[in-house]
C-alpha positions as semicolon CSV with decimal commas, in nm:
position;residue;x (nm);y (nm);z (nm)
1;M;9,178;1,743;-8,388
2;K;9,383;1,960;-8,155
3;R;9,204;2,236;-7,960
4;K;9,419;2,500;-8,131
5;D;9,322;2,377;-8,477
6;F;8,956;2,354;-8,374
7;L;8,953;2,718;-8,259
8;K;9,107;2,834;-8,585
9;L;8,846;2,637;-8,778
10;L;8,571;2,805;-8,581
11;A;8,715;3,148;-8,658
12;A;8,716;3,075;-9,031
13;A;8,370;2,919;-9,044
14;P;8,065;3,094;-9,197
15;L;7,857;3,290;-8,946
16;A;7,514;3,136;-8,990
17;A;7,199;3,337;-9,040
18;C;7,291;3,646;-8,838
19;T;7,534;3,760;-9,109
20;M;7,491;3,896;-9,459
21;K;7,795;4,004;-9,657
22;L;7,800;4,375;-9,734
23;N;7,840;4,325;-10,107
24;E;7,522;4,116;-10,104
25;L;7,341;4,378;-9,898
26;S;7,446;4,670;-10,120
27;G;7,329;4,474;-10,422
28;I;6,967;4,475;-10,303
29;T;6,938;4,814;-10,131
30;D;6,813;4,990;-10,443
31;Q;6,513;4,755;-10,446
32;L;6,407;4,836;-10,089
33;P;6,193;5,126;-9,968
34;K;6,368;5,387;-9,756
35;T;6,341;5,327;-9,383
36;D;6,312;5,597;-9,118
37;K;6,466;5,403;-8,829
38;M;6,842;5,435;-8,836
39;P;7,073;5,138;-8,780
40;A;7,310;5,090;-8,489
41;F;7,666;4,965;-8,519
42;F;7,951;4,827;-8,319
43;I;8,281;4,859;-8,504
44;G;8,621;4,736;-8,394
45;H;8,836;5,038;-8,478
46;G;9,181;4,887;-8,422
47;S;9,496;5,085;-8,498
48;P;9,481;5,457;-8,589
49;T;9,682;5,369;-8,900
50;N;9,365;5,226;-9,053
51;A;9,287;5,590;-9,132
52;I;9,560;5,592;-9,398
53;E;9,554;5,229;-9,512
54;D;9,369;5,048;-9,788
55;N;9,306;4,705;-9,640
56;P;9,017;4,457;-9,606
57;F;8,889;4,633;-9,294
58;T;8,881;4,983;-9,443
59;Q;8,731;4,839;-9,761
60;S;8,452;4,691;-9,549
61;L;8,383;5,039;-9,407
62;T;8,361;5,188;-9,756
63;A;8,120;4,910;-9,853
64;L;7,920;4,977;-9,537
65;G;7,883;5,343;-9,631
66;K;7,751;5,250;-9,973
67;S;7,503;5,002;-9,823
68;L;7,346;5,276;-9,611
69;S;7,164;5,412;-9,915
70;K;6,867;5,200;-9,802
71;Y;6,813;5,449;-9,519
72;E;6,710;5,810;-9,519
73;L;7,004;6,045;-9,482
74;P;7,077;6,053;-9,107
75;K;7,022;6,373;-8,912
76;A;7,316;6,291;-8,686
77;I;7,554;6,020;-8,571
78;L;7,596;5,953;-8,199
79;V;7,923;5,780;-8,114
80;V;8,028;5,608;-7,793
81;S;8,404;5,567;-7,826
82;A;8,644;5,370;-7,608
83;H;8,864;5,680;-7,599
84;W;8,638;5,920;-7,407
85;L;8,642;5,791;-7,052
86;T;8,508;6,013;-6,776
87;K;8,379;6,020;-6,421
88;G;8,012;6,076;-6,489
89;T;7,850;6,080;-6,833
90;F;7,903;6,369;-7,073
91;V;7,758;6,463;-7,412
92;D;7,956;6,687;-7,644
93;V;7,724;6,965;-7,765
94;S;7,985;7,146;-7,976
95;A;7,862;7,304;-8,299
96;N;8,196;7,232;-8,466
97;P;8,372;6,943;-8,289
98;K;8,748;6,936;-8,333
99;T;8,936;6,638;-8,474
100;I;9,136;6,488;-8,187
101;H;9,463;6,308;-8,260
102;D;9,469;6,115;-7,934
103;F;9,772;5,896;-8,002
104;G;10,147;5,928;-8,030
105;G;10,440;5,795;-8,228
106;F;10,266;5,748;-8,562
107;Q;10,328;5,883;-8,912
108;K;10,302;6,259;-8,966
109;E;10,030;6,193;-9,223
110;L;9,793;6,077;-8,950
111;Y;9,820;6,402;-8,756
112;E;9,733;6,603;-9,064
113;I;9,394;6,435;-9,113
114;Q;9,090;6,642;-9,030
115;Y;8,730;6,521;-9,021
116;P;8,541;6,853;-9,031
117;S;8,188;6,729;-8,977
118;P;7,951;6,966;-8,798
119;G;7,822;6,884;-8,455
120;S;7,456;6,850;-8,366
121;P;7,392;7,059;-8,055
122;E;7,016;7,003;-8,083
123;M;7,038;6,622;-8,097
124;A;7,320;6,616;-7,844
125;K;7,110;6,813;-7,596
126;E;6,819;6,577;-7,656
127;A;7,049;6,279;-7,589
128;A;7,162;6,440;-7,264
129;K;6,800;6,492;-7,163
130;L;6,712;6,130;-7,238
131;L;7,008;6,002;-7,038
132;E;6,897;6,215;-6,739
133;V;7,234;6,173;-6,566
134;A;7,444;6,329;-6,843
135;H;7,621;6,664;-6,842
136;E;7,665;6,883;-7,148
137;S;8,023;6,958;-7,255
138;T;8,218;7,137;-7,527
139;D;8,558;7,011;-7,410
140;W;8,587;6,707;-7,636
141;G;8,531;6,660;-8,008
142;L;8,587;6,357;-8,231
143;D;8,859;6,117;-8,115
144;H;9,022;5,856;-8,336
145;G;8,763;5,596;-8,237
146;T;8,519;5,811;-8,434
147;W;8,691;5,981;-8,725
148;T;8,910;5,690;-8,839
149;L;8,585;5,502;-8,911
150;L;8,362;5,779;-9,039
151;K;8,617;5,902;-9,293
152;Y;8,538;5,582;-9,487
153;I;8,166;5,550;-9,410
154;Y;8,081;5,916;-9,473
155;P;8,392;6,055;-9,648
156;K;8,231;6,392;-9,721
157;A;8,205;6,462;-9,345
158;D;7,866;6,621;-9,411
159;I;7,664;6,437;-9,143
160;P;7,654;6,599;-8,795
161;V;7,842;6,392;-8,534
162;F;7,858;6,406;-8,156
163;Q;8,004;6,181;-7,887
164;V;7,875;6,050;-7,556
165;S;8,136;5,960;-7,295
166;I;8,177;5,641;-7,092
167;D;8,142;5,670;-6,714
168;Y;8,433;5,441;-6,641
169;N;8,342;5,383;-6,277
170;K;8,015;5,208;-6,354
171;P;7,950;4,832;-6,396
172;M;7,864;4,668;-6,727
173;S;7,493;4,642;-6,646
174;Y;7,477;5,019;-6,593
175;H;7,600;5,088;-6,946
176;L;7,351;4,850;-7,105
177;E;7,060;5,007;-6,917
178;L;7,178;5,361;-6,987
179;A;7,201;5,281;-7,357
180;K;6,834;5,182;-7,366
181;K;6,743;5,542;-7,293
182;L;6,902;5,642;-7,624
183;A;6,715;5,389;-7,839
184;E;6,436;5,627;-7,943
185;L;6,689;5,853;-8,116
186;R;6,717;5,592;-8,392
187;S;6,357;5,675;-8,491
188;K;6,450;6,043;-8,499
189;G;6,716;6,004;-8,765
190;V;7,020;5,929;-8,548
191;I;7,270;5,652;-8,624
192;I;7,424;5,511;-8,305
193;L;7,780;5,379;-8,324
194;G;7,980;5,200;-8,056
195;S;8,353;5,208;-8,134
196;G;8,593;4,980;-7,948
197;N;8,723;4,622;-7,980
198;V;8,575;4,295;-7,850
199;V;8,926;4,171;-7,772
200;H;9,180;4,440;-7,686
201;N;9,502;4,325;-7,523
202;L;9,738;4,593;-7,649
203;R;10,029;4,488;-7,430
204;Y;10,021;4,135;-7,570
205;S;9,978;4,257;-7,927
206;I;10,272;4,497;-7,906
207;G;10,488;4,210;-7,781
208;Q;10,376;3,995;-8,072
209;M;10,450;4,271;-8,323
210;Q;10,797;4,320;-8,178
211;M;10,864;3,950;-8,234
212;G;10,723;3,964;-8,586
213;K;10,426;3,745;-8,498
214;S;10,064;3,802;-8,594
215;A;9,879;3,471;-8,545
216;P;9,562;3,505;-8,331
217;A;9,604;3,377;-7,977
218;D;9,381;3,084;-7,881
219;W;9,224;3,285;-7,600
220;A;9,147;3,572;-7,840
221;L;8,969;3,341;-8,083
222;E;8,780;3,174;-7,800
223;F;8,652;3,498;-7,650
224;D;8,576;3,648;-7,990
225;K;8,357;3,348;-8,069
226;Y;8,184;3,371;-7,729
227;V;8,087;3,732;-7,801
228;R;7,991;3,656;-8,161
229;Q;7,748;3,388;-8,044
230;A;7,603;3,614;-7,774
231;V;7,553;3,891;-8,027
232;C;7,380;3,658;-8,274
233;D;7,156;3,526;-7,995
234;Y;7,101;3,877;-7,858
235;D;7,207;3,740;-7,521
236;T;7,279;4,062;-7,337
237;D;7,320;3,878;-7,007
238;A;7,613;3,684;-7,154
239;L;7,764;4,008;-7,280
240;V;7,724;4,195;-6,953
241;N;7,865;3,899;-6,760
242;Y;8,142;3,826;-7,006
243;S;8,350;3,650;-6,740
244;K;8,120;3,353;-6,814
245;A;8,344;3,296;-7,114
246;G;8,603;3,161;-6,872
247;S;8,973;3,235;-6,844
248;S;8,987;3,378;-7,198
249;S;8,792;3,683;-7,081
250;Q;9,072;3,793;-6,849
251;L;9,321;3,814;-7,134
252;A;9,073;3,941;-7,393
253;V;8,942;4,222;-7,172
254;P;9,226;4,322;-6,938
255;T;9,048;4,659;-6,904
256;P;8,687;4,714;-7,017
257;D;8,727;5,047;-7,198
258;H;8,720;4,897;-7,549
259;Y;8,450;4,643;-7,461
260;I;8,193;4,882;-7,310
261;P;8,089;5,051;-7,640
262;L;7,950;4,715;-7,755
263;L;7,696;4,731;-7,472
264;Y;7,569;5,068;-7,593
265;T;7,509;4,925;-7,939
266;M;7,323;4,624;-7,798
267;G;7,125;4,846;-7,564
268;V;6,970;5,052;-7,843
269;G;6,855;4,747;-8,042
270;D;6,630;4,451;-7,976
271;K;6,593;4,085;-8,068
272;S;6,339;4,149;-8,340
273;E;6,589;4,336;-8,557
274;N;6,820;4,199;-8,821
275;M;7,176;4,139;-8,702
276;D;7,468;4,138;-8,947
277;I;7,826;4,067;-8,842
278;F;8,000;4,223;-9,138
279;Y;8,368;4,197;-9,047
280;E;8,582;3,958;-8,842
281;Q;8,953;3,934;-8,787
282;V;9,191;3,911;-8,493
283;E;9,492;4,133;-8,561
284;F;9,837;4,130;-8,403
285;G;9,745;3,827;-8,195
286;G;9,512;4,001;-7,952
287;I;9,294;4,270;-8,111
288;S;8,954;4,168;-8,250
289;M;8,806;4,370;-8,535
290;Q;8,464;4,202;-8,508
291;S;8,198;4,452;-8,627
292;F;7,823;4,426;-8,663
293;Q;7,509;4,615;-8,761
294;I;7,166;4,610;-8,598
295;G;6,874;4,702;-8,822
């Protein structure tokens, strides 16, 4: 078997015990007692156009929202998005965060979408206190890494949401350790969501789209599988030191902005918790939509 065919077979294979399909999960949630500890997620957000499309990915988000009935209603959602990069760490404490359309050249319909969820100044201030190094801010809001996902998971926009920025000058290990300081918020009713993409080579993907191609690149499949295995094993060392994946890592993560949110999700969980990879696909050749839930 050729290496290319082998990689494609791996991508299509079942995910072993760390995965449960969302339709199976939602089918048993009514039989389970409510739990106080909120889950944590990493979701590959992909293109902003997902906000106006009915496709397998957005359908998986709708199913995810329905499956969350097993939990108490969250008091807030903390999001670490690939699209709020700063020097230093900031927490948005706005009472009414604005919907940010941080992209250009898309359909008019996208710019008309609003996600009018309230903020959570109280929880945001507590997050800033836990982080110790964070600064409070009201200059941000909800970027498309947040609202394009939540509009499917919580379409009523009735759950308070706030974002924590990424200090882009820090190494991977810093982000993992910083995330651990936020873990206790999950027991205080806060969902924690990392929004990015495991593989995010936008330059390559745009070139593929221009040529009318969409097949996943071998290096994208290889790196996606490396991360998938590390997530299932809860091998945070492998995730922090992702260059161990070999040459595929250089193409899969040309810049770490979309990768870093994954470390925040892993940092607020632990090995004893259930891990479900609920969506997988490599789009446009070089953008992974791999998404998972902890807890």
